PDBQT receptor file of N, H, CA, C and O in Angstrom, charges set to zero:
ATOM      1  N   MET A   1       0.841  -1.161   0.000  1.00  0.00    +0.000 N 
ATOM      2  CA  MET A   1       0.000   0.000   0.000  1.00  0.00    +0.000 C 
ATOM      3  C   MET A   1       0.895   1.235   0.000  1.00  0.00    +0.000 C 
ATOM      4  O   MET A   1       1.896   1.290   0.715  1.00  0.00    +0.000 OA
ATOM      5  N   THR A   2       0.527   2.215  -0.804  1.00  0.00    +0.000 N 
ATOM      6  H   THR A   2      -0.286   2.170  -1.385  1.00  0.00    +0.000 HD
ATOM      7  CA  THR A   2       1.280   3.472  -0.873  1.00  0.00    +0.000 C 
ATOM      8  C   THR A   2       0.330   4.647  -0.670  1.00  0.00    +0.000 C 
ATOM      9  O   THR A   2      -0.884   4.529  -0.842  1.00  0.00    +0.000 OA
ATOM     10  N   VAL A   3       0.907   5.764  -0.306  1.00  0.00    +0.000 N 
ATOM     11  H   VAL A   3       1.893   5.860  -0.166  1.00  0.00    +0.000 HD
ATOM     12  CA  VAL A   3       0.105   6.967  -0.065  1.00  0.00    +0.000 C 
ATOM     13  C   VAL A   3       0.742   8.135  -0.801  1.00  0.00    +0.000 C 
ATOM     14  O   VAL A   3       1.953   8.341  -0.724  1.00  0.00    +0.000 OA
ATOM     15  N   SER A   4      -0.071   8.891  -1.508  1.00  0.00    +0.000 N 
ATOM     16  H   SER A   4      -1.055   8.724  -1.571  1.00  0.00    +0.000 HD
ATOM     17  CA  SER A   4       0.357  10.138  -2.132  1.00  0.00    +0.000 C 
ATOM     18  C   SER A   4      -0.595  11.222  -1.652  1.00  0.00    +0.000 C 
ATOM     19  O   SER A   4      -1.812  11.042  -1.669  1.00  0.00    +0.000 OA
ATOM     20  N   ILE A   5      -0.034  12.348  -1.224  1.00  0.00    +0.000 N 
ATOM     21  H   ILE A   5       0.955  12.494  -1.210  1.00  0.00    +0.000 HD
ATOM     22  CA  ILE A   5      -0.848  13.419  -0.642  1.00  0.00    +0.000 C 
ATOM     23  C   ILE A   5      -0.602  14.710  -1.408  1.00  0.00    +0.000 C 
ATOM     24  O   ILE A   5       0.538  15.044  -1.733  1.00  0.00    +0.000 OA
ATOM     25  N   GLY A   6      -1.676  15.428  -1.690  1.00  0.00    +0.000 N 
ATOM     26  H   GLY A   6      -2.602  15.156  -1.426  1.00  0.00    +0.000 HD
ATOM     27  CA  GLY A   6      -1.584  16.744  -2.306  1.00  0.00    +0.000 C 
ATOM     28  C   GLY A   6      -2.051  17.794  -1.328  1.00  0.00    +0.000 C 
ATOM     29  O   GLY A   6      -3.096  17.643  -0.696  1.00  0.00    +0.000 OA
ATOM     30  N   VAL A   7      -1.276  18.864  -1.199  1.00  0.00    +0.000 N 
ATOM     31  H   VAL A   7      -0.427  18.987  -1.712  1.00  0.00    +0.000 HD
ATOM     32  CA  VAL A   7      -1.595  19.937  -0.265  1.00  0.00    +0.000 C 
ATOM     33  C   VAL A   7      -1.618  21.247  -1.034  1.00  0.00    +0.000 C 
ATOM     34  O   VAL A   7      -0.685  21.550  -1.779  1.00  0.00    +0.000 OA
ATOM     35  N   ALA A   8      -2.668  22.016  -0.858  1.00  0.00    +0.000 N 
ATOM     36  H   ALA A   8      -3.425  21.770  -0.253  1.00  0.00    +0.000 HD
ATOM     37  CA  ALA A   8      -2.750  23.350  -1.453  1.00  0.00    +0.000 C 
ATOM     38  C   ALA A   8      -2.709  24.361  -0.321  1.00  0.00    +0.000 C 
ATOM     39  O   ALA A   8      -3.599  24.397   0.529  1.00  0.00    +0.000 OA
ATOM     40  N   GLN A   9      -1.678  25.173  -0.320  1.00  0.00    +0.000 N 
ATOM     41  H   GLN A   9      -0.955  25.143  -1.011  1.00  0.00    +0.000 HD
ATOM     42  CA  GLN A   9      -1.505  26.173   0.718  1.00  0.00    +0.000 C 
ATOM     43  C   GLN A   9      -2.124  27.474   0.249  1.00  0.00    +0.000 C 
ATOM     44  O   GLN A   9      -1.939  27.871  -0.901  1.00  0.00    +0.000 OA
ATOM     45  N   LEU A  10      -2.845  28.129   1.111  1.00  0.00    +0.000 N 
ATOM     46  H   LEU A  10      -2.995  27.807   2.046  1.00  0.00    +0.000 HD
ATOM     47  CA  LEU A  10      -3.538  29.370   0.769  1.00  0.00    +0.000 C 
ATOM     48  C   LEU A  10      -2.984  30.513   1.605  1.00  0.00    +0.000 C 
ATOM     49  O   LEU A  10      -3.014  30.463   2.835  1.00  0.00    +0.000 OA
ATOM     50  N   ALA A  11      -2.479  31.540   0.936  1.00  0.00    +0.000 N 
ATOM     51  H   ALA A  11      -2.455  31.580  -0.063  1.00  0.00    +0.000 HD
ATOM     52  CA  ALA A  11      -1.993  32.726   1.631  1.00  0.00    +0.000 C 
ATOM     53  C   ALA A  11      -3.182  33.560   2.093  1.00  0.00    +0.000 C 
ATOM     54  O   ALA A  11      -4.245  33.526   1.474  1.00  0.00    +0.000 OA
ATOM     55  N   GLU A  12      -3.008  34.297   3.161  1.00  0.00    +0.000 N 
ATOM     56  H   GLU A  12      -2.144  34.325   3.664  1.00  0.00    +0.000 HD
ATOM     57  CA  GLU A  12      -4.113  35.078   3.736  1.00  0.00    +0.000 C 
ATOM     58  C   GLU A  12      -4.680  36.108   2.769  1.00  0.00    +0.000 C 
ATOM     59  O   GLU A  12      -5.889  36.339   2.761  1.00  0.00    +0.000 OA
ATOM     60  N   GLN A  13      -3.844  36.724   1.963  1.00  0.00    +0.000 N 
ATOM     61  H   GLN A  13      -2.861  36.537   1.969  1.00  0.00    +0.000 HD
ATOM     62  CA  GLN A  13      -4.297  37.794   1.086  1.00  0.00    +0.000 C 
ATOM     63  C   GLN A  13      -4.946  37.305  -0.203  1.00  0.00    +0.000 C 
ATOM     64  O   GLN A  13      -5.432  38.117  -0.990  1.00  0.00    +0.000 OA
ATOM     65  N   VAL A  14      -4.965  35.987  -0.437  1.00  0.00    +0.000 N 
ATOM     66  H   VAL A  14      -4.570  35.327   0.202  1.00  0.00    +0.000 HD
ATOM     67  CA  VAL A  14      -5.548  35.443  -1.652  1.00  0.00    +0.000 C 
ATOM     68  C   VAL A  14      -7.004  35.087  -1.403  1.00  0.00    +0.000 C 
ATOM     69  O   VAL A  14      -7.326  34.396  -0.437  1.00  0.00    +0.000 OA
ATOM     70  N   ASP A  15      -7.879  35.560  -2.276  1.00  0.00    +0.000 N 
ATOM     71  H   ASP A  15      -7.617  36.122  -3.061  1.00  0.00    +0.000 HD
ATOM     72  CA  ASP A  15      -9.305  35.271  -2.160  1.00  0.00    +0.000 C 
ATOM     73  C   ASP A  15      -9.635  34.118  -3.105  1.00  0.00    +0.000 C 
ATOM     74  O   ASP A  15      -9.713  34.306  -4.320  1.00  0.00    +0.000 OA
ATOM     75  N   GLU A  16      -9.827  32.933  -2.546  1.00  0.00    +0.000 N 
ATOM     76  H   GLU A  16      -9.763  32.780  -1.560  1.00  0.00    +0.000 HD
ATOM     77  CA  GLU A  16     -10.090  31.747  -3.352  1.00  0.00    +0.000 C 
ATOM     78  C   GLU A  16     -11.201  30.949  -2.679  1.00  0.00    +0.000 C 
ATOM     79  O   GLU A  16     -11.217  30.806  -1.457  1.00  0.00    +0.000 OA
ATOM     80  N   ASP A  17     -12.130  30.430  -3.481  1.00  0.00    +0.000 N 
ATOM     81  H   ASP A  17     -12.117  30.546  -4.475  1.00  0.00    +0.000 HD
ATOM     82  CA  ASP A  17     -13.218  29.652  -2.895  1.00  0.00    +0.000 C 
ATOM     83  C   ASP A  17     -12.763  28.221  -2.602  1.00  0.00    +0.000 C 
ATOM     84  O   ASP A  17     -11.713  27.783  -3.072  1.00  0.00    +0.000 OA
ATOM     85  N   PHE A  18     -13.555  27.513  -1.832  1.00  0.00    +0.000 N 
ATOM     86  H   PHE A  18     -14.408  27.868  -1.450  1.00  0.00    +0.000 HD
ATOM     87  CA  PHE A  18     -13.214  26.163  -1.392  1.00  0.00    +0.000 C 
ATOM     88  C   PHE A  18     -13.056  25.204  -2.562  1.00  0.00    +0.000 C 
ATOM     89  O   PHE A  18     -12.158  24.363  -2.544  1.00  0.00    +0.000 OA
ATOM     90  N   THR A  19     -13.904  25.308  -3.577  1.00  0.00    +0.000 N 
ATOM     91  H   THR A  19     -14.634  25.992  -3.592  1.00  0.00    +0.000 HD
ATOM     92  CA  THR A  19     -13.841  24.411  -4.729  1.00  0.00    +0.000 C 
ATOM     93  C   THR A  19     -12.517  24.557  -5.461  1.00  0.00    +0.000 C 
ATOM     94  O   THR A  19     -11.908  23.553  -5.831  1.00  0.00    +0.000 OA
ATOM     95  N   SER A  20     -12.061  25.774  -5.678  1.00  0.00    +0.000 N 
ATOM     96  H   SER A  20     -12.555  26.590  -5.377  1.00  0.00    +0.000 HD
ATOM     97  CA  SER A  20     -10.776  26.003  -6.354  1.00  0.00    +0.000 C 
ATOM     98  C   SER A  20      -9.619  25.465  -5.527  1.00  0.00    +0.000 C 
ATOM     99  O   SER A  20      -8.680  24.882  -6.070  1.00  0.00    +0.000 OA
ATOM    100  N   LEU A  21      -9.685  25.657  -4.231  1.00  0.00    +0.000 N 
ATOM    101  H   LEU A  21     -10.448  26.130  -3.790  1.00  0.00    +0.000 HD
ATOM    102  CA  LEU A  21      -8.643  25.166  -3.339  1.00  0.00    +0.000 C 
ATOM    103  C   LEU A  21      -8.584  23.638  -3.380  1.00  0.00    +0.000 C 
ATOM    104  O   LEU A  21      -7.500  23.055  -3.415  1.00  0.00    +0.000 OA
ATOM    105  N   LEU A  22      -9.743  22.998  -3.375  1.00  0.00    +0.000 N 
ATOM    106  H   LEU A  22     -10.623  23.471  -3.347  1.00  0.00    +0.000 HD
ATOM    107  CA  LEU A  22      -9.814  21.539  -3.437  1.00  0.00    +0.000 C 
ATOM    108  C   LEU A  22      -9.282  21.013  -4.772  1.00  0.00    +0.000 C 
ATOM    109  O   LEU A  22      -8.609  19.982  -4.804  1.00  0.00    +0.000 OA
ATOM    110  N   LYS A  23      -9.574  21.704  -5.864  1.00  0.00    +0.000 N 
ATOM    111  H   LYS A  23     -10.121  22.541  -5.838  1.00  0.00    +0.000 HD
ATOM    112  CA  LYS A  23      -9.064  21.300  -7.179  1.00  0.00    +0.000 C 
ATOM    113  C   LYS A  23      -7.546  21.378  -7.219  1.00  0.00    +0.000 C 
ATOM    114  O   LYS A  23      -6.899  20.504  -7.797  1.00  0.00    +0.000 OA
ATOM    115  N   ARG A  24      -6.965  22.418  -6.609  1.00  0.00    +0.000 N 
ATOM    116  H   ARG A  24      -7.491  23.127  -6.139  1.00  0.00    +0.000 HD
ATOM    117  CA  ARG A  24      -5.509  22.537  -6.584  1.00  0.00    +0.000 C 
ATOM    118  C   ARG A  24      -4.876  21.443  -5.729  1.00  0.00    +0.000 C 
ATOM    119  O   ARG A  24      -3.810  20.931  -6.070  1.00  0.00    +0.000 OA
ATOM    120  N   ALA A  25      -5.522  21.080  -4.624  1.00  0.00    +0.000 N 
ATOM    121  H   ALA A  25      -6.389  21.496  -4.347  1.00  0.00    +0.000 HD
ATOM    122  CA  ALA A  25      -5.016  19.988  -3.792  1.00  0.00    +0.000 C 
ATOM    123  C   ALA A  25      -5.074  18.667  -4.551  1.00  0.00    +0.000 C 
ATOM    124  O   ALA A  25      -4.164  17.845  -4.444  1.00  0.00    +0.000 OA
ATOM    125  N   ASP A  26      -6.133  18.467  -5.309  1.00  0.00    +0.000 N 
ATOM    126  H   ASP A  26      -6.872  19.135  -5.396  1.00  0.00    +0.000 HD
ATOM    127  CA  ASP A  26      -6.275  17.256  -6.121  1.00  0.00    +0.000 C 
ATOM    128  C   ASP A  26      -5.181  17.201  -7.191  1.00  0.00    +0.000 C 
ATOM    129  O   ASP A  26      -4.584  16.149  -7.420  1.00  0.00    +0.000 OA
ATOM    130  N   LEU A  27      -4.923  18.334  -7.841  1.00  0.00    +0.000 N 
ATOM    131  H   LEU A  27      -5.408  19.188  -7.654  1.00  0.00    +0.000 HD
ATOM    132  CA  LEU A  27      -3.852  18.416  -8.826  1.00  0.00    +0.000 C 
ATOM    133  C   LEU A  27      -2.508  18.081  -8.186  1.00  0.00    +0.000 C 
ATOM    134  O   LEU A  27      -1.705  17.356  -8.773  1.00  0.00    +0.000 OA
ATOM    135  N   ALA A  28      -2.262  18.600  -6.995  1.00  0.00    +0.000 N 
ATOM    136  H   ALA A  28      -2.914  19.188  -6.518  1.00  0.00    +0.000 HD
ATOM    137  CA  ALA A  28      -1.014  18.320  -6.285  1.00  0.00    +0.000 C 
ATOM    138  C   ALA A  28      -0.880  16.831  -5.987  1.00  0.00    +0.000 C 
ATOM    139  O   ALA A  28       0.217  16.278  -6.075  1.00  0.00    +0.000 OA
ATOM    140  N   MET A  29      -1.985  16.178  -5.637  1.00  0.00    +0.000 N 
ATOM    141  H   MET A  29      -2.876  16.627  -5.566  1.00  0.00    +0.000 HD
ATOM    142  CA  MET A  29      -1.945  14.740  -5.356  1.00  0.00    +0.000 C 
ATOM    143  C   MET A  29      -1.532  13.957  -6.600  1.00  0.00    +0.000 C 
ATOM    144  O   MET A  29      -0.702  13.052  -6.515  1.00  0.00    +0.000 OA
ATOM    145  N   TYR A  30      -2.103  14.296  -7.750  1.00  0.00    +0.000 N 
ATOM    146  H   TYR A  30      -2.777  15.031  -7.820  1.00  0.00    +0.000 HD
ATOM    147  CA  TYR A  30      -1.757  13.588  -8.978  1.00  0.00    +0.000 C 
ATOM    148  C   TYR A  30      -0.320  13.868  -9.399  1.00  0.00    +0.000 C 
ATOM    149  O   TYR A  30       0.333  12.993  -9.968  1.00  0.00    +0.000 OA
ATOM    150  N   GLN A  31       0.187  15.068  -9.130  1.00  0.00    +0.000 N 
ATOM    151  H   GLN A  31      -0.343  15.778  -8.667  1.00  0.00    +0.000 HD
ATOM    152  CA  GLN A  31       1.591  15.359  -9.403  1.00  0.00    +0.000 C 
ATOM    153  C   GLN A  31       2.493  14.513  -8.506  1.00  0.00    +0.000 C 
ATOM    154  O   GLN A  31       3.536  14.028  -8.946  1.00  0.00    +0.000 OA
ATOM    155  N   ALA A  32       2.088  14.337  -7.252  1.00  0.00    +0.000 N 
ATOM    156  H   ALA A  32       1.241  14.731  -6.895  1.00  0.00    +0.000 HD
ATOM    157  CA  ALA A  32       2.861  13.500  -6.330  1.00  0.00    +0.000 C 
ATOM    158  C   ALA A  32       2.893  12.059  -6.827  1.00  0.00    +0.000 C 
ATOM    159  O   ALA A  32       3.936  11.409  -6.756  1.00  0.00    +0.000 OA
ATOM    160  N   LYS A  33       1.778  11.553  -7.325  1.00  0.00    +0.000 N 
ATOM    161  H   LYS A  33       0.930  12.081  -7.383  1.00  0.00    +0.000 HD
ATOM    162  CA  LYS A  33       1.731  10.186  -7.851  1.00  0.00    +0.000 C 
ATOM    163  C   LYS A  33       2.629  10.024  -9.071  1.00  0.00    +0.000 C 
ATOM    164  O   LYS A  33       3.276   8.989  -9.229  1.00  0.00    +0.000 OA
ATOM    165  N   GLU A  34       2.675  11.037  -9.934  1.00  0.00    +0.000 N 
ATOM    166  H   GLU A  34       2.150  11.878  -9.806  1.00  0.00    +0.000 HD
ATOM    167  CA  GLU A  34       3.525  10.970 -11.121  1.00  0.00    +0.000 C 
ATOM    168  C   GLU A  34       5.005  10.934 -10.759  1.00  0.00    +0.000 C 
ATOM    169  O   GLU A  34       5.807  10.336 -11.478  1.00  0.00    +0.000 OA
ATOM    170  N   GLN A  35       5.370  11.569  -9.650  1.00  0.00    +0.000 N 
ATOM    171  H   GLN A  35       4.719  12.054  -9.066  1.00  0.00    +0.000 HD
ATOM    172  CA  GLN A  35       6.765  11.624  -9.211  1.00  0.00    +0.000 C 
ATOM    173  C   GLN A  35       7.202  10.330  -8.536  1.00  0.00    +0.000 C 
ATOM    174  O   GLN A  35       8.383  10.157  -8.235  1.00  0.00    +0.000 OA
ATOM    175  N   GLY A  36       6.284   9.445  -8.301  1.00  0.00    +0.000 N 
ATOM    176  H   GLY A  36       5.325   9.586  -8.546  1.00  0.00    +0.000 HD
ATOM    177  CA  GLY A  36       6.591   8.195  -7.607  1.00  0.00    +0.000 C 
ATOM    178  C   GLY A  36       5.753   8.126  -6.348  1.00  0.00    +0.000 C 
ATOM    179  O   GLY A  36       5.568   9.128  -5.657  1.00  0.00    +0.000 OA
ATOM    180  N   ARG A  37       5.261   6.971  -6.060  1.00  0.00    +0.000 N 
ATOM    181  H   ARG A  37       5.411   6.157  -6.620  1.00  0.00    +0.000 HD
ATOM    182  CA  ARG A  37       4.354   6.821  -4.918  1.00  0.00    +0.000 C 
ATOM    183  C   ARG A  37       5.029   7.217  -3.600  1.00  0.00    +0.000 C 
ATOM    184  O   ARG A  37       6.243   7.411  -3.538  1.00  0.00    +0.000 OA
ATOM    185  N   ASN A  38       4.219   7.329  -2.566  1.00  0.00    +0.000 N 
ATOM    186  H   ASN A  38       3.233   7.171  -2.616  1.00  0.00    +0.000 HD
ATOM    187  CA  ASN A  38       4.678   7.713  -1.223  1.00  0.00    +0.000 C 
ATOM    188  C   ASN A  38       5.310   9.094  -1.218  1.00  0.00    +0.000 C 
ATOM    189  O   ASN A  38       6.393   9.285  -0.666  1.00  0.00    +0.000 OA
ATOM    190  N   ARG A  39       4.643  10.043  -1.825  1.00  0.00    +0.000 N 
ATOM    191  H   ARG A  39       3.763   9.888  -2.274  1.00  0.00    +0.000 HD
ATOM    192  CA  ARG A  39       5.147  11.416  -1.909  1.00  0.00    +0.000 C 
ATOM    193  C   ARG A  39       4.108  12.393  -1.375  1.00  0.00    +0.000 C 
ATOM    194  O   ARG A  39       2.917  12.095  -1.291  1.00  0.00    +0.000 OA
ATOM    195  N   VAL A  40       4.604  13.561  -1.020  1.00  0.00    +0.000 N 
ATOM    196  H   VAL A  40       5.572  13.803  -1.088  1.00  0.00    +0.000 HD
ATOM    197  CA  VAL A  40       3.748  14.689  -0.667  1.00  0.00    +0.000 C 
ATOM    198  C   VAL A  40       4.117  15.830  -1.601  1.00  0.00    +0.000 C 
ATOM    199  O   VAL A  40       5.296  16.151  -1.751  1.00  0.00    +0.000 OA
ATOM    200  N   LYS A  41       3.126  16.442  -2.229  1.00  0.00    +0.000 N 
ATOM    201  H   LYS A  41       2.169  16.181  -2.108  1.00  0.00    +0.000 HD
ATOM    202  CA  LYS A  41       3.336  17.569  -3.136  1.00  0.00    +0.000 C 
ATOM    203  C   LYS A  41       2.586  18.765  -2.573  1.00  0.00    +0.000 C 
ATOM    204  O   LYS A  41       1.393  18.674  -2.285  1.00  0.00    +0.000 OA
ATOM    205  N   ILE A  42       3.280  19.887  -2.417  1.00  0.00    +0.000 N 
ATOM    206  H   ILE A  42       4.249  19.961  -2.651  1.00  0.00    +0.000 HD
ATOM    207  CA  ILE A  42       2.662  21.099  -1.882  1.00  0.00    +0.000 C 
ATOM    208  C   ILE A  42       2.624  22.149  -2.975  1.00  0.00    +0.000 C 
ATOM    209  O   ILE A  42       3.641  22.447  -3.601  1.00  0.00    +0.000 OA
ATOM    210  N   ILE A  43       1.441  22.709  -3.200  1.00  0.00    +0.000 N 
ATOM    211  H   ILE A  43       0.615  22.467  -2.692  1.00  0.00    +0.000 HD
ATOM    212  CA  ILE A  43       1.269  23.810  -4.130  1.00  0.00    +0.000 C 
ATOM    213  C   ILE A  43       0.904  25.040  -3.310  1.00  0.00    +0.000 C 
ATOM    214  O   ILE A  43      -0.086  25.027  -2.578  1.00  0.00    +0.000 OA
ATOM    215  N   ALA A  44       1.688  26.092  -3.426  1.00  0.00    +0.000 N 
ATOM    216  H   ALA A  44       2.492  26.103  -4.021  1.00  0.00    +0.000 HD
ATOM    217  CA  ALA A  44       1.430  27.311  -2.671  1.00  0.00    +0.000 C 
ATOM    218  C   ALA A  44       1.053  28.441  -3.631  1.00  0.00    +0.000 C 
ATOM    219  O   ALA A  44       1.505  28.488  -4.775  1.00  0.00    +0.000 OA
ATOM    220  N   VAL A  45       0.230  29.329  -3.140  1.00  0.00    +0.000 N 
ATOM    221  H   VAL A  45      -0.137  29.291  -2.210  1.00  0.00    +0.000 HD
ATOM    222  CA  VAL A  45      -0.170  30.507  -3.918  1.00  0.00    +0.000 C 
ATOM    223  C   VAL A  45       0.605  31.689  -3.418  1.00  0.00    +0.000 C 
ATOM    224  O   VAL A  45       0.435  32.798  -3.925  1.00  0.00    +0.000 OA
TER     225      VAL A  45
């Protein structure tokens, strides 16, 4: 079993809705999987 995690970091001054934030976290997860399993990928704004 392997785990890949996507994290989307939101800066205080950025106005972003929950759906957009969730989509970016999902994108980060798939990028982590492409880099090899058992990874964490962080996307920051």
